[in-house]
C-alpha positions in Angstrom: 0.2 -13.5 -21.7 -0.2 -15.1 -18.2 0.1 -13.0 -15.0 0.8 -14.8 -11.7 -0.2 -13.0 -8.5 1.0 -14.0 -5.1 -1.8 -13.1 -2.7 -5.6 -13.3 -3.2 -6.9 -10.4 -1.2 -8.7 -7.3 -2.6 -5.5 -5.9 -4.1 -4.9 -9.1 -5.9 -8.5 -9.1 -7.0 -8.1 -5.7 -8.7 -4.8 -6.7 -10.2 -6.7 -9.6 -11.8 -9.3 -7.2 -13.2 -6.6 -5.0 -14.6 -4.8 -8.0 -16.2 -8.0 -9.1 -17.8 -8.6 -5.6 -19.1 -5.2 -5.8 -20.8 -6.2 -9.2 -22.3 -4.0 -11.3 -20.0 -5.0 -14.5 -18.1 -4.3 -14.8 -14.4 -3.2 -17.4 -11.8 -3.4 -16.6 -8.1 -1.6 -18.2 -5.2 -3.2 -18.0 -1.8 -3.4 -20.3 1.3 -7.2 -20.1 1.3 -10.0 -20.5 -1.2 -12.4 -18.8 -1.7 -10.7 -15.4 -1.3 -11.4 -12.1 -3.0 -9.3 -12.8 -6.0 -10.8 -16.3 -6.6 -14.0 -14.7 -7.7 -12.4 -13.5 -11.0 -9.0 -15.2 -11.4 -8.7 -17.8 -14.2 -6.9 -20.2 -11.9 -6.1 -20.6 -8.2 -3.2 -22.4 -6.5 -4.2 -23.1 -2.9 -1.2 -23.4 -0.6 1.3 -21.5 1.5 3.0 -18.5 -0.1 6.5 -20.0 0.4 5.6 -23.6 -0.5 8.1 -24.9 -3.1 5.6 -27.0 -5.1 3.1 -24.0 -5.3 5.8 -21.6 -6.4 7.1 -24.1 -9.0 3.5 -24.5 -10.3 3.2 -20.7 -10.5 6.5 -20.3 -12.3 5.6 -22.9 -14.9 2.2 -21.3 -15.6 3.0 -17.6 -15.6 4.9 -15.3 -18.0 5.3 -12.6 -15.3 4.7 -12.8 -11.5 3.9 -10.1 -9.0 2.7 -9.9 -5.4 -0.2 -8.1 -3.8 1.3 -7.5 -0.4 4.8 -7.2 1.2 4.5 -9.7 4.0 5.5 -12.8 2.0 9.1 -13.9 2.6 11.5 -12.2 0.2 13.2 -15.5 -0.2 10.0 -16.8 -1.9 10.8 -14.5 -4.8 14.3 -16.0 -5.1 12.7 -19.5 -5.0 10.1 -18.8 -7.7 12.9 -17.3 -9.9 15.0 -20.5 -9.4 12.1 -22.4 -11.0 12.3 -20.1 -14.0 9.7 -17.6 -12.8 9.9 -14.0 -14.2 9.5 -11.6 -11.3 10.2 -8.1 -12.7 10.0 -6.4 -9.3 12.6 -8.8 -8.0 13.9 -9.4 -4.4 14.9 -5.9 -3.3 11.6 -4.2 -2.9 10.4 -6.9 -0.5 13.7 -7.2 1.3 13.9 -3.4 1.9 10.3 -2.8 2.9 10.1 -5.8 5.3 12.4 -4.2 7.9 11.7 -0.7 9.0 15.3 0.1 9.9 16.6 -1.2 6.5 13.7 0.8 4.9 14.6 4.1 6.5 18.3 3.6 5.7 17.5 3.0 2.0 15.2 6.0 1.9 17.8 8.3 3.4 20.4 7.1 0.8 18.2 8.5 -2.0 18.4 11.9 -0.4 14.8 11.9 0.9 13.9 12.9 4.4 12.4 10.7 7.2 11.6 11.3 10.9 14.6 10.9 13.2 15.2 7.2 13.9 17.5 4.8 15.5 17.6 1.1 16.5 16.4 0.5 20.0 19.2 0.1 22.5 19.8 0.7 26.2 20.4 4.4 25.4 17.9 6.3 23.3 19.1 9.6 22.0 15.7 10.7 20.5 13.8 12.9 22.9 10.3 11.9 24.1 7.7 11.6 22.8 8.5 9.0 20.3 7.2 5.7 18.8 8.8 2.3 19.2 7.9 -0.1 16.4 8.9 -3.7 15.7 11.3 -3.6 12.7 9.4 -6.5 11.1 5.8 -7.3 10.9 2.9 -5.2 12.1 0.3 -3.2 10.0 -2.7 -1.0 10.6 -1.1 0.3 13.8 -0.1 -3.0 15.2 3.4 -3.5 16.7 3.7 0.1 17.7 4.0 1.8 21.1 3.7 5.5 21.8 6.2 6.5 24.5 5.5 9.8 26.2 6.9 9.2 29.7 9.5 7.2 31.5 6.7 5.1 32.9 5.6 4.3 29.3 9.1 3.3 28.5 9.6 1.1 31.6 6.3 -0.7 30.8 7.4 -1.3 27.3 10.8 -2.6 28.3 9.1 -5.1 30.7 6.8 -6.4 28.0 9.0 -6.3 24.9 9.9 -9.4 23.0 13.2 -10.7 21.8 13.0 -9.0 18.4 14.5 -5.9 16.7 12.8 -2.5 17.3 13.2 0.9 15.8 12.7 4.2 17.7 11.1 7.0 15.6 10.8 10.6 16.5 7.3 12.2 16.1 6.7 14.6 13.2 4.5 17.6 13.8 2.5 17.1 10.6 -0.3 18.9 8.9 -1.6 15.9 7.0 -0.6 12.5 5.7 -0.4 11.8 2.0 0.5 8.8 -0.2 2.1 9.1 -3.7 1.9 6.2 -6.1 4.7 5.9 -8.6 5.1 3.1 -11.2 8.3 2.3 -13.2 9.0 0.1 -16.1 12.3 -1.6 -16.8 12.8 0.8 -19.7 12.9 3.6 -17.1 9.6 5.3 -17.9 7.7 6.4 -14.8 4.2 7.4 -14.1 3.1 9.2 -10.9 -0.3 9.9 -9.4 -1.3 13.1 -7.6 -0.8 13.0 -3.8 -3.7 11.4 -2.0 -4.6 12.7 1.4 -5.2 10.0 4.0 -7.1 10.1 7.3 -6.7 7.2 9.7 -8.8 6.0 12.6 -7.3 3.7 15.2 -4.3 3.2 12.9 -6.4 2.0 10.0 -7.0 3.9 6.8 -10.4 5.6 7.0 -10.7 8.2 4.3 -8.6 8.9 1.1 -9.0 12.3 -0.6 -7.8 13.0 -4.1 -6.2 15.3 -4.9 -4.8 16.1 -1.4 -5.9 19.3 0.1 -2.4 20.8 0.1 -0.8 23.6 -1.9 0.3 23.0 -5.5 3.9 23.6 -4.4 3.6 20.7 -1.9 2.0 18.5 -4.4 4.8 19.0 -6.8 7.5 18.4 -4.1 5.7 15.2 -3.0 5.6 13.9 -6.5 9.2 14.9 -7.1 10.2 13.1 -3.9 8.5 9.9 -5.0 10.2 10.0 -8.3 13.5 10.7 -6.7 13.2 7.7 -4.4 11.9 5.4 -7.1 14.9 6.4 -9.4 17.3 5.9 -6.5 16.0 2.5 -5.8 15.8 1.5 -9.5 12.8 -0.7 -8.8 10.5 -2.1 -11.5 6.8 -2.1 -10.8 4.6 -0.1 -8.4 5.8 1.7 -5.2 3.7 3.7 -2.8 5.3 6.2 -0.5 3.4 7.2 2.6 4.5 10.7 3.6 4.0 13.3 6.4 3.5 16.9 5.3 5.1 18.6 8.2 3.8 21.9 9.6 7.3 23.2 8.8 6.5 22.6 5.1 8.9 19.7 4.8 8.0 16.3 3.4 9.0 13.2 5.4 8.6 9.7 4.1 7.1 7.4 6.7 7.1 4.1 4.9 7.0 2.5 1.5 4.9 -0.4 0.0 6.1 -2.2 -3.2 2.5 -3.1 -4.2 -0.9 -1.4 -4.8 -2.2 0.7 -1.9 -5.6 0.8 -0.4 -5.6 4.6 -0.8 -5.2 4.0 -4.6 -8.5 2.2 -4.9 -10.0 5.6 -5.8 -7.8 5.7 -8.9 -10.2 3.2 -10.5 -12.8 5.9 -10.7 -10.9 9.2 -10.5 -8.3 8.5 -13.2 -8.2 7.3 -16.8 -5.7 4.6 -15.7 -5.7 3.1 -12.3 -2.8 2.0 -10.1 -3.6 -1.5 -11.0 -3.6 -0.8 -14.8 -0.1 0.7 -14.6 1.2 -1.9 -12.2 0.3 -4.6 -14.8 1.7 -2.5 -17.7 5.0 -2.1 -15.9 5.4 -5.9 -15.6 5.5 -6.1 -19.4 8.0 -3.3 -19.7 5.5 -1.0 -21.4 6.2 2.7 -21.7 3.9 4.2 -19.1 1.5 7.1 -19.8 1.0 9.7 -17.1 -2.4 9.1 -15.5 -5.0 11.8 -16.0 -7.5 12.9 -13.4 -11.1 12.5 -14.5 -12.6 13.8 -11.3 -11.7 14.7 -7.7 -12.7 11.8 -5.4 -13.1 10.6 -1.8 -12.9 7.0 -0.8 -14.1 5.6 2.6 -13.2 2.1 3.8 -16.0 -0.2 4.9 -14.7 -2.1 7.9 -16.6 -5.0 9.5 -18.4 -2.7 12.0 -19.6 -0.5 9.1 -21.2 -3.3 6.9 -24.7 -3.0 8.3 -24.8 0.8 8.1 -23.4 0.8 4.6 -25.9 -1.9 3.4 -28.8 0.3 4.5 -27.7 3.4 2.5 -28.8 4.4 -1.0 -25.7 4.9 -3.1 -25.9 8.2 -5.2 -25.2 8.0 -9.0 -21.8 9.7 -8.5 -20.6 7.0 -6.0 -19.7 3.3 -6.4 -19.6 0.6 -3.8 -17.0 -2.1 -3.9 -17.3 -5.2 -1.7 -14.4 -7.7 -1.4 -16.4 -10.9 -1.0 -14.8 -11.8 2.3 -16.8 -14.5 4.1 -16.0 -13.6 7.7 -17.1 -10.1 8.9 -14.8 -8.8 11.7 -14.4 -5.5 13.4 -11.6 -3.5 11.7 -11.3 -5.9 8.8 -11.5 -4.2 5.4 -14.7 -5.5 3.8 -15.1 -3.0 1.0 -15.0 0.7 0.1 -17.0 3.4 -1.5 -15.7 6.0 -3.9 -17.5 9.3 -4.3 -16.6 11.5 -7.4 -17.4 15.2 -7.8 -16.1 18.7 -7.8 -16.9 19.6 -4.2 -14.3 17.7 -2.1 -15.6 19.0 1.3 -19.2 17.8 0.5 -17.9 14.5 -0.7 -16.0 14.0 2.6 -19.2 14.6 4.5 -21.1 12.2 2.4 -18.4 9.5 2.7 -18.4 9.9 6.5 -22.2 9.6 6.7 -22.3 6.5 4.4 -20.8 4.2 7.0 -22.3 5.7 10.2 
């Protein structure tokens, strides 16, 4: 069978690998070439994500189509479907996740908790401190303003653009976790153990699996992810980024209807990776529950880490992945390293040292 993938970054590259492992061929659409996925995809379509001719070509040469990131226009899914393209995930996951206010409303409707939020208006009822975010766009900490004082708010109001904003109350959290859940059209669902995530400057730095939280919190986090996925009724992969509050509650921060960078470690730590199950769901397979092979820690290699990482000797229980990106830039994700072993605390220290 033929798998079409919109987006040729590292997530698309690993979707290509998973599709090949399942004996499918691949075709990738991306505005640039070469990109990460062009190293291993069977075919590339080079052009804008929303270009009608490109989407028509993909529809005509794919049995199923997916996307590697959520910032393509949701209307592109409708367009590729109009050309006969089969997009099992459909329009809704993109439509919901592309607007933070719409996303929070949808999460609340499933019965899950979020931080307090409201659309920005002249009167803000949420007490300071809070975060103001653009409702659309922004990632890795971009499009966000921490408001602690009236002076912060006044400065923001003077500089803000003519777009929609959301105000979110701060959660006093113990840690951040992500839970990856995958659902087939037949209703079968698979869920990974919560992954603990540590960010630096708004960018994912370390991912630790399983998360260093109690078994009770792990179970509730997984149950929450399954509850939301069931409520949405989506097909495909969904990643839920959560705060574990110091009050013991679980608050969903945001969702991503595509593979997640924290889930890179599933390629080494589990018998089935997030990419394997994402591909299986596209073909309506009954999904097995992924089994942990080993605890693991993943560290991102950003542009500023490339030289240090290149000088290090990788131990036999670790694996370096580079994404083949031509231009090295600060804070750009260039690769990652996954360390597997039984001593999570030791692995965290090794991962930190590898990029310094």
